C-alpha positions as CSV (number, residue, x, y, z in Angstrom):
1,X,78.9,110.8,78.9
2,X,81.1,111.9,81.6
3,X,79.1,115.3,82.1
4,X,76.2,113.1,83.0
5,X,77.8,112.5,86.6
6,X,79.1,115.4,87.2
7,X,77.5,118.4,89.2
8,X,78.4,121.2,86.7
9,X,76.6,123.9,84.9
10,X,75.7,123.7,80.9
11,X,77.9,126.0,80.1
12,X,81.3,125.3,81.9
13,X,83.8,123.3,80.2
14,X,85.8,120.5,80.9
15,X,90.1,121.6,80.0
16,X,92.2,118.5,79.9
17,X,95.4,119.2,82.2
18,X,96.6,116.3,82.2
19,X,97.1,112.3,81.6
20,X,99.1,109.8,83.2
21,X,99.5,106.4,82.1
22,X,100.4,104.1,84.9
23,X,102.2,100.7,83.5
24,X,100.8,98.2,86.1
25,X,99.3,95.1,85.7
26,X,95.5,97.0,84.7
27,X,97.3,99.8,82.6
28,X,95.4,102.1,84.2
29,X,94.7,106.1,82.6
30,X,94.4,108.6,85.2
31,X,93.0,111.7,83.7
32,X,92.2,115.3,85.2
33,X,90.5,118.5,84.0
34,X,89.5,121.8,85.7
35,X,86.0,122.5,85.4
36,X,86.0,126.5,83.3
37,X,83.2,129.1,84.0
38,X,82.0,131.1,80.8
39,X,83.7,134.1,82.2
40,X,87.4,132.0,82.7
41,X,87.3,131.0,86.1
42,X,88.4,127.8,87.4
43,X,85.4,125.9,89.4
44,X,87.1,122.9,90.7
45,X,88.8,119.7,89.0
46,X,87.4,116.2,87.7
47,X,89.9,113.1,87.6
48,X,89.0,109.9,86.0
49,X,90.2,106.7,86.9
50,X,89.9,104.6,83.9
51,X,90.4,100.4,83.9
52,X,89.9,100.7,87.8
53,X,90.7,97.1,89.6
54,X,90.1,97.9,92.9
55,X,89.7,93.7,94.4
56,X,86.5,94.2,96.5
57,X,84.0,92.5,95.6
58,X,82.2,94.5,93.0
59,X,84.0,95.2,89.5
60,X,84.0,98.6,88.2
61,X,85.9,100.1,85.2
62,X,85.7,103.6,86.1
63,X,85.9,106.2,89.1
64,X,85.3,109.2,88.6
65,X,86.0,112.2,91.5
66,X,84.9,116.1,91.1
67,X,86.3,118.7,93.7
68,X,85.7,122.0,94.2
69,X,88.2,124.4,94.0
70,X,89.1,124.5,97.5
71,X,89.3,120.7,96.8
72,X,86.5,119.4,98.9
73,X,85.2,116.4,97.2
74,X,81.8,117.0,95.3
75,X,81.0,113.2,93.3
76,X,82.9,110.4,93.8
77,X,81.5,107.6,91.4
78,X,82.4,104.3,90.9
79,X,80.7,103.0,87.4
80,X,80.8,100.7,84.6
81,X,79.9,102.8,81.7
82,X,80.5,106.4,80.6
């Protein structure tokens, strides 16, 4: 599950903001969520890159990036499964 890779509280919600479908060779999808606390404050954002093809020696399917409200990267994780 996506939440397993993130540094968020159990009470935080992920609110989907956008889905970008790139019509390239890999048909990549980029989905962005905002992290919202119980009191409604935005705490940051999460971006999921689906079907990632990176021409490196390792093959992964997903890249998960979490940023705080100031844009600093908290989590940048490559994985095969969610």
